[in-house]
Structures are given as C-alpha cells and as structure tokens.
LONULO-859471 format. One record per residue (C-alpha): x, y, z. Coordinates in steps of 0.25 Angstrom, whole numbers, plus 5000, padded with zeros to 4 digits. Layout:
BEGIN
<site xx="X" yy="Y" zz="Z"/>
...
//
This chain:
BEGIN
<site xx="5132" yy="5523" zz="5089"/>
<site xx="5132" yy="5508" zz="5090"/>
<site xx="5129" yy="5507" zz="5075"/>
<site xx="5141" yy="5516" zz="5071"/>
<site xx="5151" yy="5507" zz="5079"/>
<site xx="5147" yy="5496" zz="5070"/>
<site xx="5147" yy="5504" zz="5057"/>
<site xx="5160" yy="5513" zz="5060"/>
<site xx="5170" yy="5503" zz="5057"/>
<site xx="5164" yy="5499" zz="5043"/>
<site xx="5162" yy="5513" zz="5039"/>
<site xx="5176" yy="5517" zz="5043"/>
<site xx="5184" yy="5505" zz="5038"/>
<site xx="5175" yy="5500" zz="5028"/>
<site xx="5171" yy="5505" zz="5014"/>
<site xx="5166" yy="5519" zz="5013"/>
<site xx="5155" yy="5515" zz="5003"/>
<site xx="5143" yy="5512" zz="5012"/>
<site xx="5130" yy="5506" zz="5008"/>
<site xx="5118" yy="5507" zz="5017"/>
<site xx="5106" yy="5498" zz="5013"/>
<site xx="5094" yy="5504" zz="5021"/>
<site xx="5081" yy="5496" zz="5022"/>
<site xx="5068" yy="5501" zz="5028"/>
<site xx="5066" yy="5488" zz="5037"/>
<site xx="5076" yy="5477" zz="5041"/>
<site xx="5078" yy="5468" zz="5053"/>
<site xx="5087" yy="5457" zz="5057"/>
<site xx="5075" yy="5448" zz="5057"/>
<site xx="5074" yy="5450" zz="5042"/>
<site xx="5087" yy="5443" zz="5040"/>
<site xx="5082" yy="5431" zz="5049"/>
<site xx="5069" yy="5431" zz="5041"/>
<site xx="5074" yy="5432" zz="5027"/>
<site xx="5089" yy="5429" zz="5028"/>
<site xx="5088" yy="5414" zz="5027"/>
<site xx="5095" yy="5413" zz="5040"/>
<site xx="5089" yy="5399" zz="5043"/>
<site xx="5097" yy="5392" zz="5032"/>
<site xx="5089" yy="5397" zz="5021"/>
<site xx="5100" yy="5405" zz="5015"/>
<site xx="5094" yy="5404" zz="5001"/>
<site xx="5082" yy="5411" zz="5006"/>
<site xx="5090" yy="5423" zz="5011"/>
<site xx="5084" yy="5437" zz="5008"/>
<site xx="5098" yy="5443" zz="5011"/>
<site xx="5107" yy="5435" zz="5002"/>
<site xx="5115" yy="5448" zz="4996"/>
<site xx="5116" yy="5454" zz="5010"/>
<site xx="5121" yy="5441" zz="5016"/>
<site xx="5131" yy="5439" zz="5005"/>
<site xx="5136" yy="5454" zz="5007"/>
<site xx="5138" yy="5451" zz="5022"/>
<site xx="5145" yy="5438" zz="5019"/>
<site xx="5155" yy="5445" zz="5009"/>
<site xx="5157" yy="5458" zz="5017"/>
<site xx="5171" yy="5459" zz="5024"/>
<site xx="5163" yy="5463" zz="5037"/>
<site xx="5148" yy="5464" zz="5040"/>
<site xx="5139" yy="5468" zz="5052"/>
<site xx="5125" yy="5464" zz="5055"/>
<site xx="5117" yy="5472" zz="5066"/>
<site xx="5104" yy="5466" zz="5070"/>
<site xx="5097" yy="5480" zz="5071"/>
<site xx="5101" yy="5494" zz="5070"/>
<site xx="5093" yy="5505" zz="5078"/>
<site xx="5084" yy="5513" zz="5070"/>
<site xx="5090" yy="5526" zz="5074"/>
<site xx="5104" yy="5521" zz="5070"/>
<site xx="5099" yy="5517" zz="5056"/>
<site xx="5092" yy="5531" zz="5054"/>
<site xx="5106" yy="5538" zz="5056"/>
<site xx="5114" yy="5527" zz="5049"/>
<site xx="5115" yy="5535" zz="5036"/>
<site xx="5119" yy="5548" zz="5043"/>
<site xx="5130" yy="5540" zz="5050"/>
<site xx="5135" yy="5533" zz="5037"/>
<site xx="5135" yy="5547" zz="5031"/>
<site xx="5144" yy="5553" zz="5042"/>
<site xx="5153" yy="5541" zz="5042"/>
<site xx="5155" yy="5541" zz="5027"/>
<site xx="5155" yy="5556" zz="5024"/>
<site xx="5145" yy="5552" zz="5012"/>
<site xx="5131" yy="5556" zz="5010"/>
<site xx="5121" yy="5544" zz="5008"/>
<site xx="5117" yy="5541" zz="4994"/>
<site xx="5104" yy="5533" zz="4992"/>
<site xx="5106" yy="5523" zz="4981"/>
<site xx="5100" yy="5512" zz="4974"/>
<site xx="5105" yy="5501" zz="4964"/>
<site xx="5104" yy="5511" zz="4952"/>
<site xx="5111" yy="5522" zz="4959"/>
<site xx="5122" yy="5513" zz="4965"/>
<site xx="5126" yy="5508" zz="4951"/>
<site xx="5129" yy="5522" zz="4947"/>
<site xx="5137" yy="5526" zz="4959"/>
<site xx="5152" yy="5524" zz="4959"/>
<site xx="5157" yy="5522" zz="4973"/>
<site xx="5171" yy="5524" zz="4977"/>
<site xx="5177" yy="5516" zz="4988"/>
<site xx="5185" yy="5529" zz="4993"/>
<site xx="5173" yy="5538" zz="4994"/>
<site xx="5162" yy="5535" zz="5005"/>
<site xx="5148" yy="5533" zz="5000"/>
<site xx="5135" yy="5530" zz="5008"/>
<site xx="5125" yy="5523" zz="4999"/>
<site xx="5110" yy="5521" zz="5004"/>
<site xx="5102" yy="5510" zz="4998"/>
<site xx="5088" yy="5509" zz="5003"/>
<site xx="5081" yy="5495" zz="5004"/>
<site xx="5066" yy="5493" zz="5006"/>
<site xx="5059" yy="5484" zz="5015"/>
<site xx="5045" yy="5480" zz="5013"/>
<site xx="5036" yy="5474" zz="5024"/>
<site xx="5029" yy="5461" zz="5021"/>
<site xx="5016" yy="5468" zz="5020"/>
<site xx="5021" yy="5476" zz="5008"/>
<site xx="5022" yy="5472" zz="4994"/>
<site xx="5035" yy="5464" zz="4996"/>
<site xx="5039" yy="5454" zz="5007"/>
<site xx="5051" yy="5458" zz="5016"/>
<site xx="5059" yy="5446" zz="5010"/>
<site xx="5057" yy="5451" zz="4996"/>
<site xx="5061" yy="5465" zz="5000"/>
<site xx="5073" yy="5460" zz="5008"/>
<site xx="5077" yy="5452" zz="4996"/>
<site xx="5076" yy="5464" zz="4987"/>
<site xx="5084" yy="5472" zz="4996"/>
<site xx="5095" yy="5461" zz="4997"/>
<site xx="5096" yy="5461" zz="4982"/>
<site xx="5098" yy="5476" zz="4982"/>
<site xx="5109" yy="5475" zz="4992"/>
<site xx="5116" yy="5464" zz="4984"/>
<site xx="5115" yy="5472" zz="4971"/>
<site xx="5121" yy="5485" zz="4978"/>
<site xx="5132" yy="5477" zz="4984"/>
<site xx="5135" yy="5469" zz="4971"/>
<site xx="5136" yy="5482" zz="4964"/>
<site xx="5146" yy="5488" zz="4974"/>
<site xx="5154" yy="5475" zz="4973"/>
<site xx="5155" yy="5475" zz="4958"/>
<site xx="5160" yy="5489" zz="4959"/>
<site xx="5170" yy="5485" zz="4970"/>
<site xx="5166" yy="5496" zz="4979"/>
<site xx="5168" yy="5493" zz="4994"/>
<site xx="5156" yy="5496" zz="5003"/>
<site xx="5150" yy="5495" zz="5017"/>
<site xx="5135" yy="5491" zz="5017"/>
<site xx="5125" yy="5492" zz="5028"/>
<site xx="5110" yy="5487" zz="5028"/>
<site xx="5100" yy="5492" zz="5038"/>
<site xx="5086" yy="5497" zz="5039"/>
<site xx="5078" yy="5509" zz="5045"/>
<site xx="5070" yy="5500" zz="5054"/>
<site xx="5068" yy="5485" zz="5057"/>
<site xx="5058" yy="5477" zz="5049"/>
<site xx="5054" yy="5469" zz="5061"/>
<site xx="5049" yy="5475" zz="5074"/>
<site xx="5054" yy="5465" zz="5085"/>
<site xx="5066" yy="5472" zz="5092"/>
<site xx="5078" yy="5466" zz="5098"/>
<site xx="5081" yy="5472" zz="5111"/>
<site xx="5096" yy="5470" zz="5109"/>
<site xx="5096" yy="5480" zz="5098"/>
<site xx="5094" yy="5491" zz="5108"/>
<site xx="5097" yy="5493" zz="5122"/>
<site xx="5083" yy="5496" zz="5126"/>
<site xx="5076" yy="5487" zz="5116"/>
<site xx="5061" yy="5487" zz="5117"/>
<site xx="5060" yy="5472" zz="5116"/>
<site xx="5049" yy="5464" zz="5108"/>
<site xx="5036" yy="5471" zz="5107"/>
<site xx="5023" yy="5465" zz="5099"/>
<site xx="5017" yy="5474" zz="5089"/>
<site xx="5029" yy="5483" zz="5090"/>
<site xx="5030" yy="5495" zz="5079"/>
<site xx="5042" yy="5502" zz="5074"/>
<site xx="5043" yy="5517" zz="5074"/>
<site xx="5041" yy="5524" zz="5061"/>
<site xx="5055" yy="5530" zz="5062"/>
<site xx="5067" yy="5529" zz="5070"/>
<site xx="5067" yy="5537" zz="5083"/>
<site xx="5080" yy="5540" zz="5090"/>
<site xx="5078" yy="5537" zz="5105"/>
<site xx="5089" yy="5539" zz="5116"/>
<site xx="5091" yy="5525" zz="5122"/>
<site xx="5100" yy="5524" zz="5134"/>
<site xx="5110" yy="5512" zz="5135"/>
<site xx="5107" yy="5501" zz="5145"/>
<site xx="5113" yy="5500" zz="5158"/>
<site xx="5124" yy="5490" zz="5158"/>
<site xx="5131" yy="5483" zz="5169"/>
<site xx="5145" yy="5478" zz="5166"/>
<site xx="5156" yy="5470" zz="5173"/>
<site xx="5165" yy="5465" zz="5162"/>
<site xx="5154" yy="5466" zz="5152"/>
<site xx="5140" yy="5471" zz="5151"/>
<site xx="5131" yy="5462" zz="5160"/>
<site xx="5118" yy="5468" zz="5163"/>
<site xx="5110" yy="5478" zz="5153"/>
<site xx="5098" yy="5486" zz="5158"/>
<site xx="5090" yy="5496" zz="5150"/>
<site xx="5077" yy="5503" zz="5151"/>
<site xx="5070" yy="5514" zz="5144"/>
<site xx="5065" yy="5520" zz="5157"/>
<site xx="5069" yy="5516" zz="5171"/>
<site xx="5060" yy="5522" zz="5182"/>
<site xx="5058" yy="5519" zz="5197"/>
<site xx="5048" yy="5524" zz="5207"/>
<site xx="5049" yy="5524" zz="5222"/>
<site xx="5036" yy="5528" zz="5230"/>
<site xx="5030" yy="5532" zz="5216"/>
<site xx="5041" yy="5542" zz="5213"/>
<site xx="5047" yy="5538" zz="5200"/>
<site xx="5061" yy="5540" zz="5195"/>
<site xx="5067" yy="5538" zz="5181"/>
<site xx="5080" yy="5531" zz="5181"/>
<site xx="5082" yy="5530" zz="5166"/>
<site xx="5092" yy="5541" zz="5165"/>
<site xx="5099" yy="5537" zz="5178"/>
<site xx="5101" yy="5522" zz="5173"/>
<site xx="5104" yy="5523" zz="5158"/>
<site xx="5109" yy="5536" zz="5156"/>
<site xx="5118" yy="5538" zz="5168"/>
<site xx="5133" yy="5539" zz="5166"/>
<site xx="5135" yy="5529" zz="5178"/>
<site xx="5124" yy="5520" zz="5183"/>
<site xx="5127" yy="5514" zz="5197"/>
<site xx="5126" yy="5499" zz="5195"/>
<site xx="5133" yy="5495" zz="5208"/>
<site xx="5128" yy="5481" zz="5212"/>
<site xx="5126" yy="5476" zz="5198"/>
<site xx="5132" yy="5462" zz="5195"/>
<site xx="5131" yy="5451" zz="5185"/>
<site xx="5135" yy="5436" zz="5183"/>
<site xx="5129" yy="5425" zz="5175"/>
<site xx="5117" yy="5422" zz="5184"/>
<site xx="5113" yy="5435" zz="5190"/>
<site xx="5114" yy="5450" zz="5187"/>
<site xx="5111" yy="5462" zz="5195"/>
<site xx="5110" yy="5476" zz="5189"/>
<site xx="5110" yy="5487" zz="5200"/>
<site xx="5107" yy="5501" zz="5197"/>
<site xx="5109" yy="5512" zz="5208"/>
<site xx="5103" yy="5526" zz="5208"/>
<site xx="5107" yy="5537" zz="5218"/>
<site xx="5096" yy="5547" zz="5223"/>
<site xx="5084" yy="5539" zz="5218"/>
<site xx="5072" yy="5542" zz="5226"/>
<site xx="5082" yy="5548" zz="5236"/>
<site xx="5090" yy="5535" zz="5238"/>
<site xx="5100" yy="5526" zz="5231"/>
<site xx="5092" yy="5515" zz="5224"/>
<site xx="5097" yy="5503" zz="5217"/>
<site xx="5090" yy="5494" zz="5207"/>
<site xx="5095" yy="5480" zz="5205"/>
<site xx="5091" yy="5471" zz="5194"/>
<site xx="5094" yy="5456" zz="5197"/>
<site xx="5094" yy="5446" zz="5186"/>
<site xx="5096" yy="5431" zz="5187"/>
<site xx="5101" yy="5422" zz="5175"/>
<site xx="5096" yy="5407" zz="5177"/>
<site xx="5097" yy="5395" zz="5168"/>
<site xx="5083" yy="5388" zz="5165"/>
<site xx="5085" yy="5374" zz="5161"/>
<site xx="5070" yy="5374" zz="5155"/>
<site xx="5074" yy="5384" zz="5144"/>
<site xx="5089" yy="5380" zz="5144"/>
<site xx="5093" yy="5395" zz="5145"/>
<site xx="5097" yy="5406" zz="5155"/>
<site xx="5086" yy="5416" zz="5159"/>
<site xx="5087" yy="5429" zz="5167"/>
<site xx="5077" yy="5434" zz="5177"/>
<site xx="5077" yy="5447" zz="5184"/>
<site xx="5075" yy="5443" zz="5198"/>
<site xx="5072" yy="5456" zz="5205"/>
<site xx="5074" yy="5471" zz="5204"/>
<site xx="5079" yy="5477" zz="5217"/>
<site xx="5078" yy="5491" zz="5222"/>
<site xx="5087" yy="5495" zz="5233"/>
<site xx="5085" yy="5508" zz="5240"/>
<site xx="5087" yy="5514" zz="5254"/>
<site xx="5092" yy="5500" zz="5259"/>
<site xx="5079" yy="5493" zz="5254"/>
<site xx="5077" yy="5484" zz="5243"/>
<site xx="5064" yy="5482" zz="5234"/>
<site xx="5062" yy="5471" zz="5224"/>
<site xx="5055" yy="5470" zz="5210"/>
<site xx="5052" yy="5456" zz="5205"/>
<site xx="5055" yy="5455" zz="5190"/>
<site xx="5054" yy="5441" zz="5187"/>
<site xx="5048" yy="5444" zz="5173"/>
<site xx="5061" yy="5450" zz="5169"/>
<site xx="5067" yy="5437" zz="5163"/>
<site xx="5072" yy="5431" zz="5150"/>
<site xx="5083" yy="5423" zz="5144"/>
<site xx="5097" yy="5427" zz="5148"/>
<site xx="5102" yy="5429" zz="5134"/>
<site xx="5091" yy="5440" zz="5133"/>
<site xx="5088" yy="5453" zz="5139"/>
<site xx="5075" yy="5457" zz="5145"/>
<site xx="5066" yy="5468" zz="5140"/>
<site xx="5053" yy="5474" zz="5145"/>
<site xx="5045" yy="5486" zz="5141"/>
<site xx="5042" yy="5489" zz="5156"/>
<site xx="5048" yy="5483" zz="5169"/>
<site xx="5040" yy="5490" zz="5179"/>
<site xx="5033" yy="5489" zz="5192"/>
<site xx="5021" yy="5496" zz="5187"/>
<site xx="5009" yy="5488" zz="5184"/>
<site xx="5006" yy="5496" zz="5171"/>
<site xx="5020" yy="5492" zz="5166"/>
<site xx="5020" yy="5477" zz="5168"/>
<site xx="5024" yy="5476" zz="5183"/>
<site xx="5036" yy="5468" zz="5180"/>
<site xx="5043" yy="5473" zz="5192"/>
<site xx="5036" yy="5467" zz="5204"/>
<site xx="5038" yy="5472" zz="5218"/>
<site xx="5042" yy="5462" zz="5228"/>
<site xx="5033" yy="5468" zz="5239"/>
<site xx="5022" yy="5478" zz="5241"/>
<site xx="5022" yy="5490" zz="5243"/>
<site xx="5033" yy="5493" zz="5233"/>
<site xx="5039" yy="5507" zz="5233"/>
<site xx="5047" yy="5506" zz="5220"/>
<site xx="5042" yy="5505" zz="5206"/>
<site xx="5050" yy="5504" zz="5193"/>
<site xx="5048" yy="5505" zz="5178"/>
<site xx="5058" yy="5501" zz="5167"/>
<site xx="5054" yy="5503" zz="5153"/>
<site xx="5060" yy="5495" zz="5142"/>
<site xx="5067" yy="5487" zz="5152"/>
<site xx="5079" yy="5478" zz="5147"/>
<site xx="5089" yy="5470" zz="5155"/>
<site xx="5099" yy="5460" zz="5152"/>
<site xx="5109" yy="5454" zz="5162"/>
<site xx="5114" yy="5441" zz="5155"/>
<site xx="5121" yy="5438" zz="5142"/>
<site xx="5123" yy="5453" zz="5140"/>
<site xx="5132" yy="5456" zz="5127"/>
<site xx="5137" yy="5470" zz="5127"/>
<site xx="5127" yy="5481" zz="5131"/>
<site xx="5116" yy="5477" zz="5122"/>
<site xx="5104" yy="5469" zz="5127"/>
<site xx="5101" yy="5455" zz="5121"/>
<site xx="5088" yy="5452" zz="5115"/>
<site xx="5077" yy="5455" zz="5125"/>
<site xx="5066" yy="5446" zz="5131"/>
<site xx="5054" yy="5455" zz="5133"/>
<site xx="5044" yy="5455" zz="5145"/>
<site xx="5033" yy="5457" zz="5135"/>
<site xx="5025" yy="5444" zz="5133"/>
<site xx="5021" yy="5440" zz="5120"/>
<site xx="5006" yy="5438" zz="5123"/>
<site xx="5000" yy="5452" zz="5126"/>
<site xx="4986" yy="5454" zz="5131"/>
<site xx="4981" yy="5457" zz="5117"/>
<site xx="4987" yy="5444" zz="5112"/>
<site xx="4980" yy="5436" zz="5123"/>
<site xx="4967" yy="5442" zz="5121"/>
<site xx="4968" yy="5439" zz="5106"/>
<site xx="4972" yy="5424" zz="5109"/>
<site xx="4960" yy="5423" zz="5119"/>
<site xx="4950" yy="5429" zz="5109"/>
<site xx="4955" yy="5419" zz="5098"/>
<site xx="4954" yy="5407" zz="5108"/>
<site xx="4940" yy="5411" zz="5111"/>
<site xx="4936" yy="5413" zz="5097"/>
<site xx="4943" yy="5399" zz="5094"/>
<site xx="4935" yy="5393" zz="5105"/>
<site xx="4922" yy="5399" zz="5099"/>
<site xx="4926" yy="5394" zz="5085"/>
<site xx="4929" yy="5380" zz="5091"/>
<site xx="4916" yy="5379" zz="5098"/>
<site xx="4908" yy="5383" zz="5086"/>
<site xx="4915" yy="5373" zz="5077"/>
<site xx="4913" yy="5362" zz="5088"/>
<site xx="4898" yy="5365" zz="5088"/>
<site xx="4897" yy="5365" zz="5073"/>
<site xx="4904" yy="5352" zz="5072"/>
<site xx="4895" yy="5346" zz="5083"/>
<site xx="4882" yy="5348" zz="5074"/>
<site xx="4876" yy="5335" zz="5069"/>
<site xx="4868" yy="5333" zz="5057"/>
<site xx="4854" yy="5326" zz="5058"/>
<site xx="4854" yy="5311" zz="5056"/>
<site xx="4840" yy="5309" zz="5053"/>
<site xx="4832" yy="5316" zz="5042"/>
<site xx="4818" yy="5315" zz="5036"/>
<site xx="4816" yy="5304" zz="5025"/>
<site xx="4807" yy="5310" zz="5014"/>
<site xx="4804" yy="5296" zz="5009"/>
<site xx="4799" yy="5291" zz="5023"/>
<site xx="4789" yy="5296" zz="5033"/>
<site xx="4791" yy="5309" zz="5038"/>
<site xx="4795" yy="5312" zz="5052"/>
<site xx="4783" yy="5317" zz="5059"/>
<site xx="4783" yy="5324" zz="5072"/>
<site xx="4771" yy="5322" zz="5081"/>
<site xx="4767" yy="5334" zz="5089"/>
<site xx="4764" yy="5331" zz="5104"/>
<site xx="4754" yy="5340" zz="5110"/>
//
C-alpha cells in the first residue's frame, strides 16, 4: 500500500506506456560502490541510468522495496493499466509499435551475476545499463512517451537497514536471505504523538510474567484499536512512553520506558540512554535497569532480545532481589528523538561485533603466532662453529682420562 501511494500519481497522470526493468539482485549500495559517487563520474557504471534520471520531467529513488511488494508489482501494474504484461527484449522491442493512447506494460529482465560467477558485478551492471540506454534511446527515437521503473527481486547485499521496515532485524553477521519472498503480517509500531510523532516502539513479541505466570501483550499493544498511553510525554532532553493495561494479572499495570538525551563533548554529539523501565501495579513500583539500551540520538535502538531471562541476554536487570516480574521483548526497537514520520531511523544494534567464535579464532591465532615467533627466535639464535679442524696442521686429539 505504501509503494502504491508513490506509484499511483505517475500511473494516473503520466504516460500509459510503462517499462519495468526487473533485475535479479540490486541494492542501493551497488550505486555507491559502482556509481562513481566520490567524484569519479567517468568511472560510473550507471551513466545511461543517471542521464535518464537527469532528463526526466520527474523521478523517484527509493532506497529499498519490500520483497513482497516487488513480487506483486507486476500484478499491480497490470490492474492499474488494464494491460497484460509483455516480456520483451531489444529484438522484440524493435518490432513493436507502441501507441501513446493505448496502455502497454513491457517487462525487460536484467541479469545479475555474483562476483563468484564468470563476470564481475561491475561488468554485469555495466551491461544492464547499456540495455537500459538502448531501450530508452529506441523509444525516444520513436517519440513514444513512457514511464520507466527499475527494481530487483531481492537485494544483492545482505546488510539490512532497520529504517526500511518498522520492525527491522538490524545488523546480523553471516545473515542469509530466504530463497523466496514470504508474506509475513507485520504490525505497525506504537507511536506517541503530540503535534507530531515523537516516540516509536516496536517488538515482534512482547511478553511479561508475574510470579512465573506469563501473558502475551503483543496483540494488546500493537493491534489494539486504542492503546492507553496516558502519562507519556516528550521534550528534547527526556521522553517517557507509558503503556497501561487493564485486567493484567488481576490488576491495572503500567509500563514506563524512560529515555534521556544528553550531549557528550567527547564525541561531540547527542546520545540517548534508557535509564529505567518501570512497572507500576497495585500502588507498588518495580524497576528494571536498562543502561545497555543506548545509542546516538539520530538513530533508533534495536536488539533481538531485550529480556530479564539469562538465556536471552539479561539486558533487563532487576533493581532488587527477589524480583517477581519478568519480561521478554523480541526484535525490540525504540526511538524517542529525531523521529521523522512513523518510520524508524537507522538502528544501532545491541549485538557486539566480536562474537565468542571470533574471540576464539583471535586467541588461537595469537597463540599460533607466539609459537611461530618463539621458533623463529630460536632459529635466529643458533650460532655456527668458530673453530674448525685444520687438515694441514696437527689433528686435534682428545685424551681420555680414566
């Protein structure tokens, strides 16, 4: 639906001849890597595409499109134009006679080959750009108006930006892509607004326990028509998201997420920190310390698990023992400062770069390096003999003493 809001004006008011250049793999990072964006325009792989964007009356560049949206894009265009898609290549296109008054949907498949294949990505992308240039030049020579779109079935690079989806998975090492797009129902984030969206909160699963009795609050939080956020407030230095639930464990329970925004001269930037997570119930207050939830204020924060359970990281630390409450937030994401619209900014992730396996590899490598250095030192310490037997002089005799 979000993609259609961008495409509807172009399809309703623009030319009815639509070209869809569909590539197997493509990411916005490909344009950074091969587009000559650092002043080397002469080395750009996308010269024809850049020229077409510069000459177009209007253009739109989206950093990413969801896989499910791409899989339904052809059907969407077919319904909007009332024309069946026609798979064409350069040879077929030369024989077609397009009419500006009749809608047409032309699909041009563009390959993508990984660097491990016979051709490097730069060479393939250059060839694709030449195909795009030839197709657009052909339509220009025939004076046929058109609307063109370039997208791909899946990204060429695995790293995922959490701003692309409400519940982004964040950065993961050795992340793999699914074999085919899978449609998964994703609920929207909780948004606290005053004059504009101020605080965004999302989790794939939100569960709490009192005296080891667990309740799933996911549907009551993200799918409820009206969520009680009384007590929430926001300003430039402090933000509080208050979520109240009736009849939870037989009482009214309120969860308060408190975040503070501070300027640090050492880094010369603002950083936010979640100071505590409060649980108010039956006139009592319990606290979780959550100092690990922190990051630059221009970013959101994401973590696969924000939980009080030891097997899921124990990011939520009770302020005292014994503690009757437990909580688990899966694929947790929050942003309380520099929110633009109802989408998260790029996420700083709780996952450290050095995993236990990486540490073991480094320690093993250092140990092997120490052995190699010690052995090399011993070899270099060897000294040759400085006295030898002279065959012209008297022989060296050794007297045996009994």
